[in-house]
All heavy atoms as a GROMACS GRO file, in nm:
protein
  631
    1MET      N    1   5.708   1.146  -0.530
    1MET     CA    2   5.714   1.243  -0.425
    1MET      C    3   5.766   1.375  -0.480
    1MET      O    4   5.876   1.415  -0.458
    1MET     CB    5   5.806   1.191  -0.310
    1MET     CG    6   5.805   1.282  -0.192
    1MET     SD    7   5.919   1.247  -0.061
    1MET     CE    8   5.917   1.075  -0.042
    2ASN      N    9   5.680   1.443  -0.551
    2ASN     CA   10   5.718   1.570  -0.616
    2ASN      C   11   5.684   1.690  -0.526
    2ASN      O   12   5.730   1.795  -0.553
    2ASN     CB   13   5.657   1.585  -0.752
    2ASN     CG   14   5.723   1.490  -0.855
    2ASN    OD1   15   5.835   1.449  -0.835
    2ASN    ND2   16   5.650   1.464  -0.961
    3ASP      N   17   5.598   1.668  -0.432
    3ASP     CA   18   5.552   1.778  -0.345
    3ASP      C   19   5.670   1.821  -0.253
    3ASP      O   20   5.720   1.741  -0.174
    3ASP     CB   21   5.437   1.735  -0.255
    3ASP     CG   22   5.382   1.840  -0.173
    3ASP    OD1   23   5.453   1.939  -0.136
    3ASP    OD2   24   5.261   1.829  -0.124
    4PRO      N   25   5.721   1.946  -0.270
    4PRO     CA   26   5.840   1.990  -0.195
    4PRO      C   27   5.821   1.982  -0.045
    4PRO      O   28   5.913   1.946   0.031
    4PRO     CB   29   5.860   2.134  -0.237
    4PRO     CG   30   5.784   2.149  -0.361
    4PRO     CD   31   5.673   2.050  -0.360
    5LEU      N   32   5.698   2.013   0.004
    5LEU     CA   33   5.675   2.010   0.151
    5LEU      C   34   5.680   1.864   0.201
    5LEU      O   35   5.743   1.834   0.304
    5LEU     CB   36   5.539   2.068   0.183
    5LEU     CG   37   5.499   2.066   0.334
    5LEU    CD1   38   5.608   2.140   0.420
    5LEU    CD2   39   5.367   2.130   0.353
    6VAL      N   40   5.621   1.772   0.131
    6VAL     CA   41   5.620   1.631   0.166
    6VAL      C   42   5.766   1.580   0.167
    6VAL      O   43   5.808   1.507   0.254
    6VAL     CB   44   5.532   1.546   0.073
    6VAL    CG1   45   5.548   1.401   0.097
    6VAL    CG2   46   5.385   1.590   0.085
    7GLN      N   47   5.843   1.621   0.066
    7GLN     CA   48   5.981   1.571   0.058
    7GLN      C   49   6.062   1.628   0.170
    7GLN      O   50   6.146   1.559   0.229
    7GLN     CB   51   6.042   1.616  -0.079
    7GLN     CG   52   6.180   1.564  -0.094
    7GLN     CD   53   6.244   1.597  -0.231
    7GLN    OE1   54   6.180   1.657  -0.312
    7GLN    NE2   55   6.365   1.551  -0.257
    8LEU      N   56   6.046   1.760   0.204
    8LEU     CA   57   6.119   1.819   0.313
    8LEU      C   58   6.088   1.749   0.446
    8LEU      O   59   6.177   1.714   0.521
    8LEU     CB   60   6.087   1.967   0.326
    8LEU     CG   61   6.150   2.043   0.442
    8LEU    CD1   62   6.303   2.034   0.436
    8LEU    CD2   63   6.104   2.186   0.440
    9ILE      N   64   5.958   1.719   0.470
    9ILE     CA   65   5.923   1.650   0.592
    9ILE      C   66   5.980   1.514   0.596
    9ILE      O   67   6.029   1.465   0.700
    9ILE     CB   68   5.764   1.645   0.604
    9ILE    CG1   69   5.711   1.786   0.628
    9ILE    CG2   70   5.724   1.549   0.713
    9ILE    CD1   71   5.563   1.797   0.618
   10ALA      N   72   5.980   1.443   0.481
   10ALA     CA   73   6.038   1.309   0.474
   10ALA      C   74   6.188   1.308   0.509
   10ALA      O   75   6.237   1.223   0.578
   10ALA     CB   76   6.014   1.247   0.338
   11GLU      N   77   6.259   1.409   0.457
   11GLU     CA   78   6.400   1.417   0.486
   11GLU      C   79   6.430   1.450   0.630
   11GLU      O   80   6.516   1.394   0.691
   11GLU     CB   81   6.469   1.528   0.397
   11GLU     CG   82   6.466   1.495   0.248
   11GLU     CD   83   6.547   1.368   0.213
   11GLU    OE1   84   6.640   1.330   0.287
   11GLU    OE2   85   6.511   1.302   0.114
   12LEU      N   86   6.348   1.539   0.686
   12LEU     CA   87   6.366   1.575   0.833
   12LEU      C   88   6.336   1.457   0.918
   12LEU      O   89   6.395   1.438   1.023
   12LEU     CB   90   6.279   1.695   0.863
   12LEU     CG   91   6.326   1.828   0.801
   12LEU    CD1   92   6.221   1.935   0.821
   12LEU    CD2   93   6.461   1.870   0.856
   13LYS      N   94   6.237   1.370   0.880
   13LYS     CA   95   6.209   1.253   0.960
   13LYS      C   96   6.319   1.154   0.964
   13LYS      O   97   6.325   1.065   1.053
   13LYS     CB   98   6.082   1.180   0.900
   13LYS     CG   99   5.955   1.245   0.938
   13LYS     CD  100   5.834   1.179   0.881
   13LYS     CE  101   5.842   1.041   0.834
   13LYS     NZ  102   5.717   0.991   0.772
   14GLU      N  103   6.419   1.161   0.876
   14GLU     CA  104   6.532   1.072   0.876
   14GLU      C  105   6.629   1.107   0.991
   14GLU      O  106   6.716   1.023   1.029
   14GLU     CB  107   6.606   1.079   0.745
   14GLU     CG  108   6.528   1.021   0.630
   14GLU     CD  109   6.501   0.872   0.641
   14GLU    OE1  110   6.592   0.802   0.681
   14GLU    OE2  111   6.385   0.833   0.618
   15LEU      N  112   6.618   1.225   1.047
   15LEU     CA  113   6.706   1.265   1.158
   15LEU      C  114   6.668   1.184   1.281
   15LEU      O  115   6.552   1.154   1.303
   15LEU     CB  116   6.691   1.414   1.188
   15LEU     CG  117   6.739   1.510   1.076
   15LEU    CD1  118   6.696   1.654   1.111
   15LEU    CD2  119   6.890   1.504   1.066
   16PRO      N  120   6.769   1.146   1.365
   16PRO     CA  121   6.739   1.067   1.481
   16PRO      C  122   6.647   1.141   1.575
   16PRO      O  123   6.661   1.260   1.608
   16PRO     CB  124   6.877   1.045   1.544
   16PRO     CG  125   6.977   1.097   1.455
   16PRO     CD  126   6.911   1.175   1.347
   17GLY      N  127   6.547   1.069   1.625
   17GLY     CA  128   6.454   1.128   1.727
   17GLY      C  129   6.348   1.222   1.669
   17GLY      O  130   6.276   1.277   1.744
   18ILE      N  131   6.340   1.229   1.539
   18ILE     CA  132   6.246   1.321   1.471
   18ILE      C  133   6.134   1.236   1.408
   18ILE      O  134   6.157   1.159   1.321
   18ILE     CB  135   6.315   1.409   1.369
   18ILE    CG1  136   6.427   1.487   1.422
   18ILE    CG2  137   6.208   1.498   1.300
   18ILE    CD1  138   6.392   1.588   1.529
   19GLY      N  139   6.015   1.251   1.460
   19GLY     CA  140   5.897   1.182   1.400
   19GLY      C  141   5.820   1.275   1.313
   19GLY      O  142   5.862   1.390   1.281
   20GLU      N  143   5.707   1.230   1.270
   20GLU     CA  144   5.623   1.302   1.168
   20GLU      C  145   5.588   1.442   1.217
   20GLU      O  146   5.598   1.542   1.148
   20GLU     CB  147   5.498   1.222   1.143
   20GLU     CG  148   5.403   1.286   1.039
   20GLU     CD  149   5.442   1.255   0.898
   20GLU    OE1  150   5.502   1.151   0.874
   20GLU    OE2  151   5.410   1.337   0.813
   21LYS      N  152   5.537   1.452   1.346
   21LYS     CA  153   5.493   1.583   1.396
   21LYS      C  154   5.606   1.684   1.410
   21LYS      O  155   5.594   1.800   1.372
   21LYS     CB  156   5.424   1.563   1.528
   21LYS     CG  157   5.285   1.500   1.520
   21LYS     CD  158   5.226   1.468   1.650
   21LYS     CE  159   5.171   1.589   1.720
   21LYS     NZ  160   5.102   1.560   1.840
   22THR      N  161   5.721   1.636   1.464
   22THR     CA  162   5.836   1.726   1.476
   22THR      C  163   5.892   1.764   1.343
   22THR      O  164   5.928   1.880   1.320
   22THR     CB  165   5.946   1.657   1.566
   22THR    OG1  166   5.887   1.630   1.693
   22THR    CG2  167   6.063   1.750   1.580
   23ALA      N  168   5.895   1.669   1.253
   23ALA     CA  169   5.945   1.701   1.116
   23ALA      C  170   5.857   1.806   1.046
   23ALA      O  171   5.906   1.900   0.984
   23ALA     CB  172   5.952   1.576   1.034
   24THR      N  173   5.730   1.792   1.068
   24THR     CA  174   5.633   1.888   1.014
   24THR      C  175   5.656   2.025   1.074
   24THR      O  176   5.658   2.129   1.004
   24THR     CB  177   5.491   1.840   1.033
   24THR    OG1  178   5.473   1.711   0.969
   24THR    CG2  179   5.389   1.934   0.974
   25ARG      N  180   5.669   2.033   1.207
   25ARG     CA  181   5.694   2.158   1.274
   25ARG      C  182   5.823   2.220   1.222
   25ARG      O  183   5.832   2.342   1.201
   25ARG     CB  184   5.698   2.141   1.424
   25ARG     CG  185   5.565   2.132   1.490
   25ARG     CD  186   5.568   2.151   1.642
   25ARG     NE  187   5.653   2.051   1.707
   25ARG     CZ  188   5.609   1.930   1.750
   25ARG    NH1  189   5.483   1.899   1.738
   25ARG    NH2  190   5.691   1.846   1.811
   26LEU      N  191   5.928   2.143   1.213
   26LEU     CA  192   6.062   2.197   1.163
   26LEU      C  193   6.044   2.244   1.021
   26LEU      O  194   6.100   2.353   0.985
   26LEU     CB  195   6.168   2.085   1.170
   26LEU     CG  196   6.215   2.048   1.307
   26LEU    CD1  197   6.302   1.926   1.302
   26LEU    CD2  198   6.291   2.164   1.374
   27ALA      N  199   5.975   2.170   0.935
   27ALA     CA  200   5.954   2.213   0.797
   27ALA      C  201   5.885   2.348   0.790
   27ALA      O  202   5.922   2.440   0.724
   27ALA     CB  203   5.881   2.109   0.719
   28TYR      N  204   5.777   2.360   0.867
   28TYR     CA  205   5.697   2.486   0.871
   28TYR      C  206   5.788   2.601   0.922
   28TYR      O  207   5.780   2.714   0.869
   28TYR     CB  208   5.571   2.474   0.954
   28TYR     CG  209   5.462   2.388   0.887
   28TYR    CD1  210   5.351   2.356   0.955
   28TYR    CD2  211   5.468   2.347   0.757
   28TYR    CE1  212   5.246   2.283   0.898
   28TYR    CE2  213   5.372   2.273   0.696
   28TYR     CZ  214   5.259   2.241   0.767
   28TYR     OH  215   5.160   2.174   0.705
   29PHE      N  216   5.866   2.571   1.027
   29PHE     CA  217   5.956   2.673   1.083
   29PHE      C  218   6.054   2.724   0.973
   29PHE      O  219   6.068   2.841   0.952
   29PHE     CB  220   6.030   2.622   1.201
   29PHE     CG  221   6.137   2.716   1.250
   29PHE    CD1  222   6.099   2.820   1.334
   29PHE    CD2  223   6.267   2.700   1.211
   29PHE    CE1  224   6.194   2.912   1.377
   29PHE    CE2  225   6.371   2.793   1.252
   29PHE     CZ  226   6.333   2.896   1.338
   30ILE      N  227   6.118   2.627   0.906
   30ILE     CA  228   6.214   2.665   0.804
   30ILE      C  229   6.144   2.743   0.694
   30ILE      O  230   6.202   2.847   0.646
   30ILE     CB  231   6.280   2.537   0.747
   30ILE    CG1  232   6.367   2.474   0.854
   30ILE    CG2  233   6.360   2.566   0.618
   30ILE    CD1  234   6.416   2.330   0.820
   31LEU      N  235   6.031   2.702   0.652
   31LEU     CA  236   5.961   2.769   0.541
   31LEU      C  237   5.910   2.907   0.579
   31LEU      O  238   5.892   2.997   0.490
   31LEU     CB  239   5.849   2.686   0.491
   31LEU     CG  240   5.893   2.553   0.424
   31LEU    CD1  241   5.771   2.465   0.390
   31LEU    CD2  242   5.974   2.582   0.297
   32ARG      N  243   5.886   2.930   0.702
   32ARG     CA  244   5.839   3.062   0.747
   32ARG      C  245   5.949   3.162   0.772
   32ARG      O  246   5.926   3.284   0.790
   32ARG     CB  247   5.757   3.046   0.878
   32ARG     CG  248   5.621   2.985   0.849
   32ARG     CD  249   5.531   2.990   0.972
   32ARG     NE  250   5.400   2.936   0.942
   32ARG     CZ  251   5.344   2.830   0.994
   32ARG    NH1  252   5.412   2.762   1.089
   32ARG    NH2  253   5.227   2.790   0.959
   33GLN      N  254   6.073   3.115   0.777
   33GLN     CA  255   6.188   3.206   0.798
   33GLN      C  256   6.224   3.281   0.664
   33GLN      O  257   6.182   3.236   0.557
   33GLN     CB  258   6.309   3.124   0.844
   33GLN     CG  259   6.294   3.048   0.975
   33GLN     CD  260   6.242   3.141   1.084
   33GLN    OE1  261   6.303   3.239   1.120
   33GLN    NE2  262   6.128   3.109   1.140
   34PRO      N  263   6.296   3.385   0.676
   34PRO     CA  264   6.344   3.450   0.555
   34PRO      C  265   6.426   3.351   0.474
   34PRO      O  266   6.490   3.260   0.525
   34PRO     CB  267   6.437   3.563   0.607
   34PRO     CG  268   6.390   3.591   0.744
   34PRO     CD  269   6.344   3.456   0.801
   35GLU      N  270   6.424   3.364   0.345
   35GLU     CA  271   6.492   3.276   0.251
   35GLU      C  272   6.638   3.255   0.287
   35GLU      O  273   6.696   3.147   0.274
   35GLU     CB  274   6.479   3.324   0.109
   35GLU     CG  275   6.532   3.220   0.006
   35GLU     CD  276   6.501   3.252  -0.138
   35GLU    OE1  277   6.416   3.344  -0.159
   35GLU    OE2  278   6.563   3.198  -0.226
   36ARG      N  279   6.703   3.360   0.338
   36ARG     CA  280   6.843   3.353   0.372
   36ARG      C  281   6.870   3.256   0.482
   36ARG      O  282   6.975   3.198   0.492
   36ARG     CB  283   6.901   3.491   0.404
   36ARG     CG  284   6.850   3.552   0.534
   36ARG     CD  285   6.904   3.690   0.559
   36ARG     NE  286   6.861   3.749   0.683
   36ARG     CZ  287   6.740   3.792   0.712
   36ARG    NH1  288   6.645   3.788   0.622
   36ARG    NH2  289   6.714   3.843   0.829
   37TYR      N  290   6.767   3.232   0.568
   37TYR     CA  291   6.783   3.125   0.676
   37TYR      C  292   6.800   2.989   0.612
   37TYR      O  293   6.894   2.913   0.650
   37TYR     CB  294   6.666   3.130   0.769
   37TYR     CG  295   6.678   3.020   0.873
   37TYR    CD1  296   6.753   3.034   0.987
   37TYR    CD2  297   6.607   2.899   0.855
   37TYR    CE1  298   6.766   2.932   1.080
   37TYR    CE2  299   6.617   2.797   0.946
   37TYR     CZ  300   6.697   2.815   1.060
   37TYR     OH  301   6.709   2.711   1.154
   38ALA      N  302   6.711   2.953   0.518
   38ALA     CA  303   6.720   2.820   0.455
   38ALA      C  304   6.851   2.806   0.381
   38ALA      O  305   6.913   2.700   0.379
   38ALA     CB  306   6.602   2.797   0.367
   39GLU      N  307   6.896   2.912   0.314
   39GLU     CA  308   7.017   2.911   0.240
   39GLU      C  309   7.140   2.894   0.335
   39GLU      O  310   7.230   2.814   0.305
   39GLU     CB  311   7.031   3.038   0.154
   39GLU     CG  312   6.934   3.047   0.040
   39GLU     CD  313   6.935   3.184  -0.026
   39GLU    OE1  314   7.002   3.277   0.021
   39GLU    OE2  315   6.856   3.200  -0.120
   40SER      N  316   7.134   2.966   0.444
   40SER     CA  317   7.245   2.952   0.540
   40SER      C  318   7.248   2.815   0.603
   40SER      O  319   7.354   2.757   0.622
   40SER     CB  320   7.225   3.061   0.652
   40SER     OG  321   7.320   3.052   0.745
   41LEU      N  322   7.137   2.758   0.633
   41LEU     CA  323   7.125   2.623   0.690
   41LEU      C  324   7.181   2.523   0.593
   41LEU      O  325   7.261   2.434   0.626
   41LEU     CB  326   6.981   2.589   0.731
   41LEU     CG  327   6.952   2.452   0.782
   41LEU    CD1  328   7.029   2.424   0.909
   41LEU    CD2  329   6.801   2.432   0.803
   42ALA      N  330   7.139   2.531   0.465
   42ALA     CA  331   7.186   2.441   0.365
   42ALA      C  332   7.341   2.452   0.347
   42ALA      O  333   7.411   2.354   0.333
   42ALA     CB  334   7.115   2.464   0.235
   43GLN      N  335   7.388   2.573   0.346
   43GLN     CA  336   7.532   2.594   0.329
   43GLN      C  337   7.611   2.540   0.450
   43GLN      O  338   7.717   2.482   0.429
   43GLN     CB  339   7.568   2.747   0.309
   43GLN     CG  340   7.525   2.798   0.173
   43GLN     CD  341   7.548   2.945   0.167
   43GLN    OE1  342   7.590   3.014   0.262
   43GLN    NE2  343   7.514   3.004   0.048
   44ALA      N  344   7.560   2.557   0.566
   44ALA     CA  345   7.625   2.506   0.689
   44ALA      C  346   7.632   2.352   0.683
   44ALA      O  347   7.738   2.295   0.715
   44ALA     CB  348   7.549   2.549   0.814
   45ILE      N  349   7.525   2.289   0.642
   45ILE     CA  350   7.527   2.143   0.628
   45ILE      C  351   7.633   2.096   0.521
   45ILE      O  352   7.708   2.009   0.544
   45ILE     CB  353   7.386   2.090   0.588
   45ILE    CG1  354   7.290   2.114   0.708
   45ILE    CG2  355   7.390   1.941   0.552
   45ILE    CD1  356   7.144   2.090   0.680
   46GLN      N  357   7.629   2.166   0.406
   46GLN     CA  358   7.725   2.130   0.299
   46GLN      C  359   7.868   2.154   0.342
   46GLN      O  360   7.956   2.069   0.316
   46GLN     CB  361   7.693   2.208   0.173
   46GLN     CG  362   7.565   2.164   0.109
   46GLN     CD  363   7.523   2.252  -0.009
   46GLN    OE1  364   7.571   2.365  -0.024
   46GLN    NE2  365   7.441   2.196  -0.098
   47LYS      N  366   7.894   2.265   0.408
   47LYS     CA  367   8.027   2.294   0.455
   47LYS      C  368   8.076   2.191   0.557
   47LYS      O  369   8.191   2.144   0.547
   47LYS     CB  370   8.035   2.439   0.516
   47LYS     CG  371   8.167   2.485   0.557
   47LYS     CD  372   8.170   2.623   0.608
   47LYS     CE  373   8.309   2.670   0.651
   47LYS     NZ  374   8.311   2.806   0.702
   48ALA      N  375   7.992   2.152   0.645
   48ALA     CA  376   8.024   2.047   0.746
   48ALA      C  377   8.052   1.918   0.679
   48ALA      O  378   8.151   1.847   0.713
   48ALA     CB  379   7.916   2.034   0.851
   49ARG      N  380   7.970   1.882   0.582
   49ARG     CA  381   7.990   1.753   0.510
   49ARG      C  382   8.124   1.750   0.434
   49ARG      O  383   8.188   1.650   0.425
   49ARG     CB  384   7.874   1.723   0.411
   49ARG     CG  385   7.741   1.692   0.480
   49ARG     CD  386   7.747   1.557   0.545
   49ARG     NE  387   7.779   1.459   0.445
   49ARG     CZ  388   7.814   1.336   0.472
   49ARG    NH1  389   7.825   1.297   0.599
   49ARG    NH2  390   7.845   1.246   0.382
   50ARG      N  391   8.156   1.864   0.374
   50ARG     CA  392   8.283   1.872   0.292
   50ARG      C  393   8.403   1.887   0.379
   50ARG      O  394   8.510   1.833   0.344
   50ARG     CB  395   8.274   1.986   0.198
   50ARG     CG  396   8.190   1.966   0.076
   50ARG     CD  397   8.210   2.074  -0.030
   50ARG     NE  398   8.181   2.207   0.023
   50ARG     CZ  399   8.067   2.277   0.013
   50ARG    NH1  400   7.965   2.217  -0.050
   50ARG    NH2  401   8.053   2.396   0.065
   51GLY      N  402   8.393   1.961   0.488
   51GLY     CA  403   8.512   1.995   0.566
   51GLY      C  404   8.542   1.916   0.689
   51GLY      O  405   8.654   1.927   0.738
   52LEU      N  406   8.454   1.836   0.735
   52LEU     CA  407   8.471   1.762   0.861
   52LEU      C  408   8.490   1.613   0.831
   52LEU      O  409   8.424   1.560   0.741
   52LEU     CB  410   8.359   1.787   0.958
   52LEU     CG  411   8.341   1.930   1.005
   52LEU    CD1  412   8.213   1.936   1.093
   52LEU    CD2  413   8.463   1.979   1.081
   53HIS      N  414   8.567   1.552   0.915
   53HIS     CA  415   8.578   1.404   0.920
   53HIS      C  416   8.612   1.366   1.066
   53HIS      O  417   8.624   1.447   1.152
   53HIS     CB  418   8.685   1.356   0.822
   53HIS     CG  419   8.819   1.410   0.855
   53HIS    ND1  420   8.864   1.533   0.807
   53HIS    CD2  421   8.923   1.361   0.930
   53HIS    CE1  422   8.988   1.553   0.852
   53HIS    NE2  423   9.019   1.454   0.928
   54THR      N  424   8.614   1.236   1.089
   54THR     CA  425   8.637   1.194   1.228
   54THR      C  426   8.789   1.194   1.262
   54THR      O  427   8.870   1.159   1.178
   54THR     CB  428   8.574   1.053   1.254
   54THR    OG1  429   8.630   0.965   1.158
   54THR    CG2  430   8.427   1.055   1.246
   55CYS      N  431   8.816   1.224   1.382
   55CYS     CA  432   8.952   1.225   1.438
   55CYS      C  433   9.003   1.080   1.440
   55CYS      O  434   8.927   0.988   1.476
   55CYS     CB  435   8.953   1.283   1.580
   55CYS     SG  436   9.109   1.262   1.664
   56GLU      N  437   9.125   1.063   1.402
   56GLU     CA  438   9.186   0.926   1.399
   56GLU      C  439   9.199   0.867   1.539
   56GLU      O  440   9.210   0.744   1.556
   56GLU     CB  441   9.317   0.926   1.332
   56GLU     CG  442   9.308   0.963   1.180
   56GLU     CD  443   9.443   0.981   1.112
   56GLU    OE1  444   9.546   0.957   1.179
   56GLU    OE2  445   9.443   1.024   0.994
   57GLU      N  446   9.200   0.952   1.638
   57GLU     CA  447   9.219   0.905   1.775
   57GLU      C  448   9.085   0.880   1.851
   57GLU      O  449   9.067   0.774   1.909
   57GLU     CB  450   9.298   1.004   1.858
   57GLU     CG  451   9.439   1.030   1.809
   57GLU     CD  452   9.530   0.913   1.839
   57GLU    OE1  453   9.520   0.855   1.945
   57GLU    OE2  454   9.618   0.889   1.753
   58CYS      N  455   8.995   0.978   1.844
   58CYS     CA  456   8.875   0.970   1.932
   58CYS      C  457   8.748   0.966   1.857
   58CYS      O  458   8.638   0.952   1.912
   58CYS     CB  459   8.869   1.090   2.027
   58CYS     SG  460   8.840   1.249   1.944
   59CYS      N  461   8.750   0.980   1.722
   59CYS     CA  462   8.634   0.980   1.635
   59CYS      C  463   8.541   1.098   1.648
   59CYS      O  464   8.428   1.099   1.602
   59CYS     CB  465   8.554   0.847   1.653
   59CYS     SG  466   8.649   0.706   1.609
   60ASN      N  467   8.590   1.206   1.716
   60ASN     CA  468   8.518   1.331   1.719
   60ASN      C  469   8.529   1.396   1.584
   60ASN      O  470   8.620   1.367   1.504
   60ASN     CB  471   8.572   1.423   1.830
   60ASN     CG  472   8.481   1.535   1.862
   60ASN    OD1  473   8.369   1.539   1.825
   60ASN    ND2  474   8.535   1.633   1.938
   61PHE      N  475   8.437   1.487   1.546
   61PHE     CA  476   8.449   1.560   1.421
   61PHE      C  477   8.554   1.670   1.429
   61PHE      O  478   8.561   1.743   1.525
   61PHE     CB  479   8.313   1.617   1.379
   61PHE     CG  480   8.216   1.511   1.339
   61PHE    CD1  481   8.113   1.473   1.420
   61PHE    CD2  482   8.228   1.442   1.215
   61PHE    CE1  483   8.022   1.371   1.380
   61PHE    CE2  484   8.146   1.348   1.180
   61PHE     CZ  485   8.041   1.308   1.261
   62THR      N  486   8.631   1.679   1.321
   62THR     CA  487   8.741   1.772   1.313
   62THR      C  488   8.773   1.805   1.168
   62THR      O  489   8.740   1.729   1.081
   62THR     CB  490   8.868   1.718   1.384
   62THR    OG1  491   8.970   1.818   1.383
   62THR    CG2  492   8.914   1.590   1.328
   63GLU      N  493   8.843   1.913   1.146
   63GLU     CA  494   8.894   1.949   1.014
   63GLU      C  495   9.030   1.890   0.988
   63GLU      O  496   9.074   1.874   0.874
   63GLU     CB  497   8.900   2.100   1.000
   63GLU     CG  498   8.765   2.167   1.002
   63GLU     CD  499   8.777   2.317   0.991
   63GLU    OE1  500   8.781   2.363   0.876
   63GLU    OE2  501   8.778   2.385   1.096
   64GLU      N  502   9.098   1.852   1.092
   64GLU     CA  503   9.233   1.796   1.085
   64GLU      C  504   9.229   1.642   1.103
   64GLU      O  505   9.129   1.590   1.145
   64GLU     CB  506   9.326   1.854   1.193
   64GLU     CG  507   9.324   2.006   1.194
   64GLU     CD  508   9.372   2.073   1.070
   64GLU    OE1  509   9.463   2.013   1.001
   64GLU    OE2  510   9.325   2.179   1.032
   65ALA      N  511   9.343   1.575   1.071
   65ALA     CA  512   9.348   1.430   1.094
   65ALA      C  513   9.328   1.397   1.245
   65ALA      O  514   9.260   1.298   1.276
   65ALA     CB  515   9.481   1.374   1.042
   66ILE      N  516   9.392   1.472   1.328
   66ILE     CA  517   9.378   1.457   1.472
   66ILE      C  518   9.315   1.581   1.528
   66ILE      O  519   9.358   1.697   1.500
   66ILE     CB  520   9.516   1.433   1.541
   66ILE    CG1  521   9.590   1.317   1.474
   66ILE    CG2  522   9.503   1.411   1.691
   66ILE    CD1  523   9.529   1.180   1.498
   67CYS      N  524   9.213   1.569   1.607
   67CYS     CA  525   9.140   1.689   1.659
   67CYS      C  526   9.226   1.766   1.753
   67CYS      O  527   9.326   1.716   1.808
   67CYS     CB  528   9.010   1.647   1.726
   67CYS     SG  529   9.032   1.572   1.893
   68PRO      N  530   9.191   1.893   1.781
   68PRO     CA  531   9.270   1.978   1.872
   68PRO      C  532   9.284   1.922   2.012
   68PRO      O  533   9.384   1.939   2.080
   68PRO     CB  534   9.193   2.110   1.872
   68PRO     CG  535   9.117   2.112   1.748
   68PRO     CD  536   9.085   1.966   1.716
   69ILE      N  537   9.180   1.846   2.059
   69ILE     CA  538   9.188   1.785   2.193
   69ILE      C  539   9.292   1.679   2.196
   69ILE      O  540   9.381   1.678   2.284
   69ILE     CB  541   9.052   1.733   2.237
   69ILE    CG1  542   8.954   1.851   2.248
   69ILE    CG2  543   9.062   1.656   2.366
   69ILE    CD1  544   8.807   1.801   2.262
   70CYS      N  545   9.292   1.589   2.097
   70CYS     CA  546   9.389   1.476   2.095
   70CYS      C  547   9.530   1.524   2.061
   70CYS      O  548   9.628   1.462   2.102
   70CYS     CB  549   9.342   1.371   1.997
   70CYS     SG  550   9.189   1.283   2.046
   71SER      N  551   9.541   1.634   1.988
   71SER     CA  552   9.676   1.682   1.951
   71SER      C  553   9.734   1.778   2.056
   71SER      O  554   9.852   1.811   2.040
   71SER     CB  555   9.669   1.748   1.815
   71SER     OG  556   9.587   1.865   1.821
   72ASP      N  557   9.659   1.808   2.159
   72ASP     CA  558   9.711   1.895   2.262
   72ASP      C  559   9.818   1.825   2.341
   72ASP      O  560   9.799   1.715   2.403
   72ASP     CB  561   9.593   1.932   2.359
   72ASP     CG  562   9.631   2.034   2.467
   72ASP    OD1  563   9.756   2.054   2.486
   72ASP    OD2  564   9.543   2.081   2.534
   73PRO      N  565   9.941   1.876   2.347
   73PRO     CA  566  10.054   1.814   2.416
   73PRO      C  567  10.028   1.790   2.565
   73PRO      O  568  10.091   1.707   2.634
   73PRO     CB  569  10.172   1.897   2.388
   73PRO     CG  570  10.124   2.024   2.336
   73PRO     CD  571   9.982   2.001   2.284
   74GLN      N  572   9.941   1.873   2.623
   74GLN     CA  573   9.913   1.866   2.766
   74GLN      C  574   9.802   1.770   2.795
   74GLN      O  575   9.767   1.748   2.912
   74GLN     CB  576   9.876   2.005   2.822
   74GLN     CG  577   9.991   2.102   2.813
   74GLN     CD  578   9.956   2.236   2.868
   74GLN    OE1  579   9.835   2.276   2.866
   74GLN    NE2  580  10.052   2.311   2.914
   75ARG      N  581   9.741   1.709   2.694
   75ARG     CA  582   9.631   1.615   2.711
   75ARG      C  583   9.680   1.487   2.778
   75ARG      O  584   9.781   1.432   2.734
   75ARG     CB  585   9.566   1.580   2.580
   75ARG     CG  586   9.458   1.480   2.593
   75ARG     CD  587   9.392   1.454   2.453
   75ARG     NE  588   9.301   1.349   2.469
   75ARG     CZ  589   9.321   1.221   2.434
   75ARG    NH1  590   9.438   1.188   2.383
   75ARG    NH2  591   9.227   1.126   2.451
   76SER      N  592   9.610   1.441   2.877
   76SER     CA  593   9.649   1.312   2.944
   76SER      C  594   9.597   1.196   2.859
   76SER      O  595   9.481   1.190   2.818
   76SER     CB  596   9.579   1.307   3.080
   76SER     OG  597   9.601   1.180   3.136
   77GLU      N  598   9.686   1.105   2.828
   77GLU     CA  599   9.648   0.986   2.751
   77GLU      C  600   9.554   0.894   2.822
   77GLU      O  601   9.490   0.806   2.765
   77GLU     CB  602   9.773   0.908   2.708
   77GLU     CG  603   9.865   0.983   2.615
   77GLU     CD  604   9.802   0.988   2.475
   77GLU    OE1  605   9.733   0.896   2.434
   77GLU    OE2  606   9.828   1.092   2.411
   78GLU      N  607   9.546   0.908   2.959
   78GLU     CA  608   9.459   0.827   3.040
   78GLU      C  609   9.314   0.871   3.043
   78GLU      O  610   9.225   0.802   3.081
   78GLU     CB  611   9.510   0.826   3.181
   78GLU     CG  612   9.650   0.767   3.190
   78GLU     CD  613   9.711   0.788   3.327
   78GLU    OE1  614   9.651   0.854   3.415
   78GLU    OE2  615   9.825   0.743   3.347
   79ILE      N  616   9.289   0.995   2.988
   79ILE     CA  617   9.152   1.048   2.989
   79ILE      C  618   9.109   1.073   2.844
   79ILE      O  619   9.182   1.135   2.768
   79ILE     CB  620   9.144   1.179   3.066
   79ILE    CG1  621   9.193   1.154   3.212
   79ILE    CG2  622   9.004   1.235   3.063
   79ILE    CD1  623   9.204   1.286   3.292
   80LEU      N  624   8.994   1.023   2.808
   80LEU     CA  625   8.940   1.053   2.675
   80LEU      C  626   8.800   1.113   2.690
   80LEU      O  627   8.722   1.070   2.763
   80LEU     CB  628   8.930   0.923   2.594
   80LEU     CG  629   8.872   0.935   2.456
   80LEU    CD1  630   8.958   1.030   2.366
   80LEU    CD2  631   8.854   0.800   2.390
   0.00000   0.00000   0.00000
């Protein structure tokens, strides 16, 4: 699989709810944007992968061990 377009479509198809046609449309959209768009998208994904993890309390994504919602002292323990 050396064809970059085929590889991009294959990677996009791995996203939940994305089939062949949608993956192809997304690939074409990305490729038609200015190069800075693809770079920004790639950087955003990498930054999220490096900087986010799940909250120890609620499993929401956060940069801290406990997310801001769970660490809020006014938060009701009865509501999640």
